[in-house]
C-alpha positions in Angstrom: -33.1 40.1 -33.7 -29.6 40.2 -32.6 -30.6 41.7 -29.2 -33.3 39.0 -28.8 -30.8 36.2 -29.6 -28.3 37.7 -27.1 -31.0 37.9 -24.4 -31.9 34.2 -25.1 -28.2 33.2 -24.9 -27.8 35.1 -21.6 -31.0 33.6 -20.2 -29.9 30.1 -21.2 -26.5 30.7 -19.7 -28.0 31.9 -16.4 -30.3 28.9 -16.2 -27.4 26.6 -16.8 -25.4 28.4 -14.1 -28.3 28.2 -11.7 -28.7 24.4 -12.4 -24.9 23.9 -11.8 -25.2 25.9 -8.5 -28.0 23.6 -7.4 -25.9 20.5 -8.1 -23.0 21.9 -6.1 -25.2 22.9 -3.2 -26.9 19.5 -3.0 -23.5 17.8 -2.6 -23.5 18.5 1.1 -20.0 19.7 1.4 -18.6 22.0 4.0 -19.8 25.6 3.5 -16.3 26.8 2.6 -15.9 24.1 -0.1 -19.3 24.8 -1.5 -18.6 28.6 -1.8 -15.2 27.8 -3.4 -16.8 25.7 -6.1 -19.5 28.3 -6.7 -16.8 30.9 -7.2 -14.9 28.7 -9.6 -18.1 28.1 -11.7 -18.9 31.8 -11.6 -15.5 33.1 -12.6 -14.6 30.2 -15.1 -18.0 28.9 -16.3 -16.8 26.5 -19.0 -13.4 25.6 -17.6 -15.0 25.4 -14.2 -17.6 23.0 -15.3 -14.9 20.7 -16.9 -12.9 20.9 -13.7 -15.9 20.1 -11.6 -16.8 17.2 -13.9 -13.4 15.7 -13.3 -12.9 16.3 -9.6 -16.0 17.9 -8.2 -18.8 15.3 -7.5 -18.4 13.7 -4.1 -19.8 10.2 -4.8 -19.8 7.6 -7.5 -23.6 7.1 -7.9 -23.2 4.2 -10.4 -20.8 2.4 -8.1 -23.0 3.2 -5.2 -25.9 1.4 -6.8 -23.8 -1.6 -7.7 -22.5 -1.7 -4.2 -26.1 -2.2 -2.9 -26.6 -5.0 -5.4 -23.4 -6.7 -4.4 -24.3 -6.4 -0.7 -27.5 -8.4 -1.5 -25.4 -11.1 -3.2 -23.3 -11.6 -0.1 -25.8 -10.9 2.6 -26.4 -14.5 3.4 -22.7 -15.1 3.8 -22.1 -12.4 6.4 -25.4 -11.4 7.9 -26.0 -14.7 9.7 -22.7 -14.3 11.6 -23.8 -11.2 13.4 -26.0 -13.1 16.0 -23.6 -16.0 16.2 -20.3 -14.3 16.7 -21.1 -10.7 17.8 -19.1 -10.4 21.0 -20.1 -7.3 23.0 -16.9 -5.6 24.1 -17.6 -3.5 27.1 -17.3 0.3 27.7 -15.2 2.1 25.1 -14.6 -1.0 23.1 -18.4 -1.5 22.7 -18.9 2.1 21.7 -16.1 2.0 19.1 -17.6 -1.3 17.7 -21.0 0.4 17.5 -19.6 3.3 15.5 -17.9 0.8 13.0 -21.1 -1.1 12.6 -23.3 2.0 12.1 -20.9 3.9 9.8 -19.2 1.1 8.0 -21.5 -1.9 8.2 -18.6 -3.8 9.8 -19.7 -6.8 11.9 -17.3 -7.7 14.7 -16.1 -11.2 13.8 -13.5 -13.6 15.1 -10.0 -14.1 13.6 -8.4 -17.5 14.2 -4.9 -16.1 13.9 -3.3 -12.7 13.1 0.3 -12.2 11.9 2.0 -8.8 11.9 4.5 -7.8 9.3 6.8 -4.8 9.5 9.1 -5.6 6.6 8.0 -6.0 3.0 10.2 -9.0 2.3 8.6 -11.0 5.2 5.2 -10.1 4.0 5.9 -11.0 0.4 7.1 -14.4 1.6 3.8 -15.0 3.5 1.9 -13.7 0.4 3.7 -16.3 -1.8 3.0 -19.1 0.7 -0.7 -18.2 0.7 -0.9 -18.0 -3.1 0.9 -21.4 -3.4 -1.5 -23.0 -0.9 -4.7 -21.6 -2.6 -7.0 -24.3 -4.1 -9.8 -22.3 -5.6 -9.1 -18.6 -5.9 -6.7 -15.7 -5.2 -8.0 -12.1 -5.2 -5.6 -9.1 -5.0 -6.3 -5.4 -5.1 -3.3 -3.0 -4.9 -2.8 0.7 -5.3 0.9 0.5 -6.4 2.2 -2.5 -8.4 5.7 -1.7 -9.7 7.3 -3.2 -12.7 10.4 -4.3 -10.7 11.7 -7.5 -9.2 9.0 -7.9 -6.6 6.2 -6.9 -9.0 7.4 -9.3 -11.7 7.9 -12.2 -9.2 4.4 -11.8 -7.9 2.9 -11.5 -11.4 4.7 -14.7 -12.5 3.7 -16.7 -9.5 0.0 -15.7 -10.0 0.3 -16.7 -13.7 1.6 -20.1 -12.6 -1.3 -20.6 -10.2 -3.8 -19.5 -12.9 -2.4 -22.1 -15.3 -2.8 -24.7 -12.6 -6.6 -24.0 -12.5 -6.8 -21.5 -9.6 -9.1 -18.5 -10.3 -6.9 -15.3 -10.1 -8.5 -11.9 -10.0 -6.5 -8.7 -9.8 -7.6 -5.1 -9.4 -5.0 -2.5 -10.0 -5.4 1.3 -9.5 -5.1 3.3 -12.7 -3.0 6.0 -11.2 -0.9 4.3 -8.5 0.4 1.6 -10.9 1.2 3.6 -14.0 4.6 1.9 -14.3 2.8 -1.4 -14.8 0.7 -0.3 -17.7 1.1 -1.6 -21.2 2.0 -5.2 -21.6 3.1 -5.8 -18.0 0.1 -7.9 -17.0 -0.2 -9.7 -20.3 1.5 -12.9 -18.9 -1.3 -13.0 -16.3 -4.1 -12.7 -18.8 -2.5 -15.2 -21.1 -2.4 -17.7 -18.2 -6.2 -17.2 -17.7 -6.1 -14.7 -14.9 -8.6 -11.8 -14.8 -7.1 -8.3 -14.5 -9.2 -5.1 -14.1 -8.0 -1.5 -13.8 -9.7 0.7 -11.2 -10.5 4.1 -12.7 -8.0 3.9 -15.5 -6.6 7.2 -16.6 -8.3 7.6 -20.0 -10.7 10.0 -21.7 -12.8 7.0 -22.5 -13.4 6.5 -18.8 -14.8 10.0 -18.0 -18.0 8.2 -17.2 -16.4 7.2 -13.9 -17.1 10.8 -12.9 -14.2 11.8 -10.7 -10.7 11.1 -12.1 -9.1 11.5 -8.6 -11.1 8.8 -6.9 -8.5 6.1 -6.4 -8.4 2.6 -4.8 -5.8 3.0 -2.1 -6.4 -0.6 -0.8 -3.7 -3.2 -0.5 -5.5 -6.5 0.1 -5.5 -10.2 -0.8 -7.9 -13.0 -0.2 -7.2 -16.7 -0.7 -10.0 -19.2 -0.9 -12.1 -16.9 1.3 -10.2 -18.1 4.3 -6.9 -16.1 4.4 -6.8 -12.3 4.2 -4.1 -9.7 4.0 -4.4 -5.9 4.4 -2.2 -3.0 5.4 0.2 -0.4 3.9 2.6 -2.6 2.0 2.3 -2.2 -1.8 4.0 -4.4 -4.4 7.4 -2.7 -4.9 11.1 -3.2 -4.2 11.1 -0.1 -2.1 9.2 -1.9 0.6 12.0 -4.4 1.2 14.8 -4.1 3.8 17.4 -4.5 1.0 16.3 -1.2 -0.5 18.1 1.8 1.0 18.1 5.6 0.7 15.4 8.2 0.5 13.1 5.9 -1.5 13.1 3.1 1.1 9.9 2.5 3.0 9.1 1.2 6.5 5.6 -0.3 6.5 3.1 -2.5 8.3 0.7 -5.3 7.1 -1.4 -8.0 8.7 -2.4 -11.5 7.7 -5.5 -13.1 9.3 -7.8 -16.1 9.0 -11.3 -16.8 10.2 -14.7 -15.3 9.8 -13.4 -11.7 9.4 -11.9 -12.7 6.0 -15.5 -12.9 4.6 -15.9 -9.1 5.1 -12.6 -8.5 3.3 -13.9 -10.7 0.5 -17.1 -8.6 0.4 -14.9 -5.5 0.0 -13.1 -7.1 -3.0 -16.4 -8.3 -4.5 -17.8 -4.7 -4.5 -14.6 -3.3 -6.1 -14.6 -6.2 -8.7 -18.2 -5.5 -9.6 -17.2 -1.9 -10.3 -13.8 -2.3 -12.0 -14.6 -5.5 -14.0 -18.4 -5.2 -14.6 -18.6 -8.8 -13.2 -20.2 -10.3 -10.2 -18.5 -12.5 -7.6 -21.0 -15.3 -6.8 -22.1 -15.5 -3.2 -21.3 -19.2 -3.0 -19.6 -21.2 -0.4 -16.5 -21.4 -2.6 -16.0 -17.6 -2.1 -17.6 -17.2 1.3 -16.9 -20.5 3.1 -18.8 -21.5 6.2 -16.7 -20.2 9.1 -15.0 -22.7 11.5 -13.7 -20.0 13.9 -13.7 -21.0 17.5 -11.6 -18.3 19.2 -9.2 -15.6 18.5 -9.4 -11.8 18.7 -12.4 -9.9 17.5 -11.8 -7.9 14.2 -13.9 -5.4 12.4 -13.0 -4.8 8.7 -14.1 -1.2 8.0 -14.2 -0.1 4.4 -14.6 3.5 3.3 -14.7 5.5 0.1 -16.6 8.2 -1.8 -19.5 5.8 -2.4 -20.1 5.7 1.4 -22.2 8.5 2.7 -20.8 8.0 6.2 -17.0 8.3 5.5 -16.7 5.3 7.9 -13.0 5.3 8.5 -13.0 9.0 9.4 -15.8 8.3 11.9 -14.0 5.3 13.4 -10.7 7.3 13.8 -12.6 10.2 15.3 -14.4 7.9 17.8 -11.2 6.0 18.6 -9.4 9.2 19.5 -12.2 10.5 21.7 -12.7 7.1 23.4 -9.0 6.7 24.3 -8.6 6.7 28.1 -4.8 6.2 28.8 -2.9 6.3 25.5 -3.2 7.0 21.8 -0.1 6.2 19.8 -0.4 6.6 16.0 1.9 6.2 13.1 1.0 7.8 9.7 3.0 8.8 6.6 0.9 11.9 6.0 -0.2 13.9 9.1 -2.7 16.3 7.5 -5.7 16.0 9.8 -9.0 17.8 9.1 -10.4 20.1 11.8 -12.4 17.4 13.5 -9.5 15.0 13.8 -7.1 17.7 14.9 -9.6 18.9 17.5 -10.1 15.4 18.8 -6.3 14.8 19.1 -5.7 18.1 20.9 -8.6 17.4 23.2 -7.3 13.9 24.0 -3.9 15.3 24.9 -5.5 18.1 27.0 -7.4 15.6 29.1 -4.3 13.6 29.9 -4.2 10.9 27.3 -0.6 10.0 26.3 -0.9 11.1 22.6 2.2 10.3 20.5 2.6 10.6 16.7 5.3 9.1 14.5 5.5 10.7 11.1 8.3 10.6 8.5 11.1 13.2 8.6 10.8 13.2 4.9 7.9 11.6 2.9 7.5 11.3 -0.9 5.8 14.7 -1.0 7.5 18.0 0.1 4.1 19.7 0.1 2.7 17.2 2.5 5.7 17.5 4.8 5.3 21.3 5.0 1.6 21.0 5.6 2.1 18.4 8.3 4.5 20.6 10.2 2.0 23.4 10.3 -0.1 21.2 12.6 2.7 20.4 15.1 2.5 23.6 17.2 -1.2 23.0 18.2 -0.4 19.4 19.1 2.7 20.2 21.1 0.9 23.1 22.9 -1.8 20.6 24.0 0.8 18.2 25.4 1.1 15.7 22.6 4.5 14.3 21.6 5.6 14.2 18.0 8.4 12.2 16.5 9.9 12.2 13.0 11.2 8.8 11.8 14.7 9.3 10.3 16.1 6.2 8.4 13.3 5.6 5.9 9.9 6.8 4.7 7.6 5.4 7.4 4.5 4.4 5.5 2.7 2.5 8.2 -0.9 3.4 9.2 -1.5 2.2 12.8 -3.2 3.1 16.0 -2.4 1.8 19.5 -5.3 2.7 21.8 -5.1 2.0 25.5 -4.2 -1.7 26.2 -6.8 -3.5 24.1 -7.5 -1.8 20.7 -5.3 -1.7 17.6 -6.0 -0.4 14.2 -4.1 -1.3 11.0 -5.1 -0.3 7.5 -4.5 1.6 4.3 -5.8 5.0 5.4 -3.6 8.0 6.0 -4.5 10.8 8.4 -5.5 13.1 5.6 -8.6 14.3 3.7 -7.8 12.2 0.6 -8.0 9.0 2.6 -11.0 10.1 4.6 -13.1 11.3 1.6 -11.6 10.7 -1.8 -9.9 7.3 -1.8 -11.2 3.8 -1.3 -9.6 2.5 1.9 -9.9 -0.4 4.4 -8.8 -0.8 8.0 -8.9 -3.6 10.6 -10.0 -2.7 14.1 -8.6 -5.4 16.3 -9.9 -5.8 19.9 -7.8 -7.6 22.5 -4.4 -7.3 24.2 -2.3 -9.4 21.9 -2.1 -7.3 18.8 -2.1 -4.1 20.9 1.0 -5.4 22.7 2.7 -6.3 19.3 2.1 -2.8 17.9 3.2 -1.3 21.2 6.6 -3.1 20.7 6.8 -2.0 17.1 6.0 1.6 18.0 8.7 1.7 20.7 11.2 0.1 18.4 10.5 2.9 15.8 11.0 5.5 18.5 14.6 4.5 18.7 15.0 5.8 15.1 13.1 9.0 15.6 13.9 12.6 16.5 11.4 14.1 18.9 10.0 17.5 17.9 10.1 19.9 20.8 7.9 22.9 21.4 9.9 26.0 20.6 9.6 29.2 22.7 11.2 31.2 19.9 9.2 32.5 17.0 9.6 30.5 13.8 11.5 32.3 10.9 9.2 33.9 8.4 9.9 31.9 5.3 9.5 28.4 6.8 6.3 29.6 8.5 5.0 31.0 5.2 5.8 27.8 3.4 4.0 25.7 5.9 1.0 28.0 6.0 0.8 28.0 2.2 1.0 24.2 2.1 -1.7 24.0 4.7 -4.1 25.7 2.3 -3.9 22.7 0.1 -4.6 20.2 2.9 -8.2 19.4 1.7 -6.6 18.1 -1.6 -3.6 16.2 0.0 
């Protein structure tokens, strides 16, 4: 009897293991990642299953389904614009636009005006003006919202506008804004504003599937007509008055026009997921566009509920389509094999490839991993600079003379595949020239990394190689 029971238990365990293996294989990961998970499940069956449950599945199926529903709600508001305002950029611009459309469902639309911010204090001033001018609604979604002077000031202004009858909706990431937990947002709720946490850190939210899926977006939409996006969070560290190792140098944009409607769609999808509430596809939220000119903008959203990993594909295409120059700024330079190969190939074919990364970020592990990629880049002819005064947190591309990209996505696997991100691809010479000037101004505060002919000492090389092993998780 005992032997029979033992055989039944072993059989059940093997069936369960086989079922888990099928689930892992069907996730369509890289072969190396699939094998790694199979080994974890084989060596640590119970603990491995718990770990996989928390950080294993690649997509949020529940959110994916809701995203389809939300897209139907706003289809009338954005779909009709494709034929009216789709401007066909020529040559490499058209090819990049097609990638963004196919991978990210990002229609090229006009923006009446685009303002660029490279200092948090200036951006917060523009944010406050837009909030004060809002008549119907203000929608914000932020990864980091600190309980500090900037965070409290923005919270209190939103509460004032909510009491004045403006609809205020706020999405806060459950991990990035841990310092604002507890009663911090109570004044907002008491004023009638709606606040939702994105994947809050709680055992009661295990149904969200993966605990490490985060909303890394920093966006605001006012009345469906004014939009903000970029790298600047809500924190004192983003201001020029803040100094020292914790001070950040960042980039953000403000724009008006038809492109704002796509940013509103991004917020609507996240609100549907985080708050279990729909955002009506009415003219109040998606107003009829009055755009007559301006540069063409594509708002590309990406996340683990997108099969295409849109921002990764857009970055990859932009690098491969660059003809004369590719200048990029990123706080975390931990490219995957595809992006690294594209960058190296671009440099080899004569494109002026330059990278600005921080001399010191907020993660020592990331810094070590980043430096492990420098030799390949330098050997190909790329130029790499480390920004010295502050932690450069900007995420920008300057491509040739007529394409600029500004967004929330870093050059790492987390932004490409695990986090919810958004980026603006801007076609035209105006924003390209502005980012050119910013990039060159930043170079004055950088130290260029030169290719060494001497072998690197053993211990630094070991540290960088070890950190690189963790690059898929960084």
